[in-house]
Residue, then its C-alpha position, 0 to 999 in steps of 0.5 A: x796371550x802374546x806370541x812373538x814371531x819374526x819380530x827380531x831383525x838380523x845383524x852382526x850382533x843380534x838384539x831383541x827388544x821386548x814390549x807388551x802388545x795390546x789389541x784394538x784401537x789404542x789412544x796414545x794418551x792412555x797407552x804411551x809408547x813403551x820404552x824398550x830394553x835391548x838385550x844382545x843375543x851374541x852369535x855362534x862363533x862371532x858370525x852373522x845372526x838372524x833371530x826369527x821367533x820368540x816365545x812368552x818365556x823369552x826363548x829366542x830362536x833363529x840361525x847364526x853362521x858358524x865355521x864348519x868343515x864341509x865334505x862336498x862331492x868335490x873339494x872339502x874345506x872350512x866354510x861358514x854355514x848357518x846353524x839353528x840356535x836356541x837362546x835363553x837368558x839362563x843358557x845363552x846361545x846354544x847350537x841346535x846342530x843339523x840332521x847330519x849335514x852342514x846347515x840348519x835354520x830355526x823358524x819358530x818356537x812354542x811356549x813349551x820350548x819346541x823348535x821347528x825349522x829345516x836342516x840338511x841331512x848327511x845326504x845333503x837333502x833339506x828336511x823339516x825338523x823339530x828340536x828341543x833343548x832340555x837340561x843341557x841336551x839338544x835333541x833334533x829329529x827329522x819330522x818326516x820320521x815322526x809322521x804317521x800318514x792319516x786322513x783328515x776327519x771325514x775325508x777320503x784318504x784318496x784325496x790326499x795329493x802325492x807329495x815329497x818329503x817335508x822340507x821346511x817347518x815354519x811355525x808351531x803353536x802351543x797345541x803342538x801343531x806344525x805348519x810344513x811345506x812339501x812339493x807336490x809330485x804331479x805339478x811340482x808346486x809347493x804345498x802347505x800341510x799341518x802336522x797334528x800331534x796325537x797321544x797313544x791310546x794308552x796314555x792320557x794327555x797331561x793334566x798340568x794345564x798344557x795341551x802337550x805336543x808329544x807322547x811321554x813315556x808311561x813312567x814319566x810325568x810332564x813337567x816344565x823341568x823335564x821338558x817335552x818328549x819328541x819321540x812320538x808319531x804325528x798325525x798328518x792333516x792337510x792345511 
C-alpha cells in the first residue's frame, strides 16, 4: 500500500505530481523513471497554498491563505489567514474552516478521508482537530473534546505525565490512530501522544474491510458513500 504524505511543495498555484512508488533496490533499465502528470490544485481566494498530504484516493489536504475578518483584542480588520483545505478531483478545493477562530492547517488525511491538523478556537487558542468532508458537508471537531483518558494496557495510569491540551495533530493512519502533540506541565517540553479509537461495547467494528476509525450510530451501516462518523470518544495512549 502506498501512502503519500508531505509530497507536495507549496507555491502560488500548488500542483501535485503522482507516481507509483516501489520498494527495494531498483534498476533503472527494469524500472525507468516515471513520467509525471501535473494537476493544478488552485487555492482559496487566490492566496498562497501549501499542500501537505495525499491519500490513495488522491484526496489532497493542506492550507491556503484566505481573506477573513479578524477580531483581535485590538483593532479588527481584514487579513489573509491560512485555512485548512480538502481537495478532490470531483469536488475541487473545499475550505475546512476553523474551530471558531481565524486560522487552521491540515497536516494529514487517511484513506477514509479523515483529516487532522490544528485550528484556532474562538478564544484564540490552538487545538488539534479532526475533520471530514462528506456529501458537501464539512465537519470539524476539537480532538480534545473527543478524548476519553485511559492508560495504555498493563500500564499504571499514575505514570502518565500531566500535560496541557493537544494543540496539533500531525498524522492519521488507516486504523484511525492519530499522532498529536501537547506541552508537559512540569517541564514545559512538547511531547508526542497517540490517540487510539475504540468502539462502543454494544457496536461491532465495520465488516466491509475497513478498520473504521470512529463509532457509527447503531442504525447506520459504514459505507464509502456515507463516510465515517467523528462523534465518538477516543482512548488515549502515550506515544
